[in-house]
C-alpha positions in Angstrom: 147.8 41.5 34.2 148.4 38.9 31.6 147.1 35.3 32.0 150.7 34.1 32.4 151.4 36.6 35.1 148.3 35.6 36.9 149.2 31.9 36.7 152.7 32.6 38.1 151.3 34.6 41.1 148.7 31.9 41.8 151.5 29.2 41.8 153.5 31.3 44.2 150.6 31.7 46.5 150.1 28.0 46.7 153.4 27.7 48.4 152.5 30.2 51.2 151.3 28.9 54.5 147.7 29.7 55.5 149.1 32.2 58.1 151.3 34.0 55.6 148.4 34.1 53.1 146.1 35.8 55.6 148.9 38.2 56.6 149.5 39.0 52.9 145.8 39.7 52.5 145.6 42.1 55.3 148.8 43.9 54.3 147.6 44.2 50.7 144.3 45.7 51.8 146.1 48.1 54.3 148.5 49.3 51.6 145.8 49.5 49.0 147.6 47.3 46.5 146.3 46.5 43.1 142.7 45.1 43.2 143.7 42.2 40.8 146.4 41.1 43.3 143.9 41.3 46.2 141.4 39.2 44.2 144.1 36.6 43.6 144.7 36.4 47.4 140.9 36.2 48.0 140.5 33.4 45.5 143.3 31.4 47.2 141.7 32.1 50.6 138.4 30.7 49.3 140.1 27.7 47.7 141.6 26.9 51.1 138.2 27.6 52.9 139.8 30.3 55.0 137.5 33.1 56.0 138.8 36.5 56.9 
């Protein structure tokens, strides 16, 4: 993933509600999506001080 792609994904995650972010995390893990994507979600969860 390029730096620009990562920045775009991060920007989009900032618009998600906490509830949707948590749901996205669990779905990404369940579907075994790309680890980089899961890490982005985890980073955003930490930034918001949400523990899962």
